[in-house]
N, C-alpha and C positions, 0 to 999 in steps of 0.2 A: 089150866090149861086146857085149852078144846082139845075135846078126839074126835073126832072125826067119826062119824057114823057109815060107814061103807063096807058093803058088805061083798065077800071075797068075788059075788059075781055081779055085780056094780062095778061101769066105768067108768073117773071122775068126768063131766059133761069135756074138757079143755082136750083131752085125749083123744077121747069120740072127735073131735072135725080134728086133731092136729091129724090123726089115721084118715078122715074124710080127700080133706086138702088133695092126703100127697097123691087117695086115689084117683081127683077129682083132673089131676094134675097130671098122671099117668095118662091114661080114657081121653084127657081132650090136646094128648102127642098123638093121640094115638088114635082119635080123630082125624087132628090135621092129615096126619098121612094118608089117612084113607084117602080122605077128599081132600088131596092133592092128587091122587093116584084115582081117583073115577075124572079131578082134572085133565088131569092127560091122556086116557083114553078119552074122552067126551075130546080134545084135538081130535088127535087119531082119527078117532070115527066122521068127523066132520074133515081131516083130510081126507080122508078114502072117500066119502062124499063127492067132494070139491074132484076127486080123481075121476073116475066116476065120468059125473059128465060134463069135466074134458073131453073121456074115450067116447063118451056114447054120440056127444054132437062131430069131433069125428070121425068116426063112421059115417054117420048122418053124411057127413063130405063129401063122406069115398062112395057110400051108395047114392047119395043126384049125381058126381062126374058118373057113374057106372052108367048111372042109367037114360044118363040125358044120351039127345039122341042128335049128338051134332056130324054132323056126316064129314069135318074137314079128318086130321093126323090123327087116329087112332093114335100114334107115337105122342101126342098129347095130351091123350087122356090118362095112361098110362104115369109118362112122367111129371105131373099131375098130380096122381096117388101114391104113383111114388114118395114127392115130393113131400106132402100132408103124413107117410108113413116113417122119413124119415127126419124128421124134425119132430113129432109124437115121442117117438122112441129117445132124440137127443133128451129131449124137454127131461122124459123121466129117470131119463141113466144125470141131467142132471142134477136132478133135485135130489140122487141114491149118495149119486157122488161129495154133495153136499154136507151131506146127511153123516155121513163113510166121515169124511174130512169133521167133522165135529166131534167125534169118538175119537179118531185116531190121528189128532192136533198134527203126528209127526211124519205118516206116512203122505206119503208121493204116488199119486196113480196117474198113469202117461198112459190120455190112448191111443188104439193102433190108431193108424193110420194108410185110406186111399188112396188106390190116383185120384179118385174123384180130387180130392181136394189138391194136388197137384194143378187145374190144368185155370 
């Protein structure tokens, strides 16, 4: 009968490989979670950047309207500025509400109505 000459300080190679595979699997799972979180952060960063550029464009339009030398009725200028602000606000709210619906699928949000909506 052959006797294995392994000291107490030596671990058979097969046992070492099994331990390494378990550790690699654990680290791989953690790495995948980290990668997924990094991708989510990158997507959110892009979304924020897009919103900033969109708002900057709207502000430029408002500034251009405000500085225009239109000698007509000033109420037209105010109305256009108001429309830009209102449209932008609703677009932002719709995005937030859509995100809320995805998280809270069962809840319903009812936006308030104004006198203007009945005209």
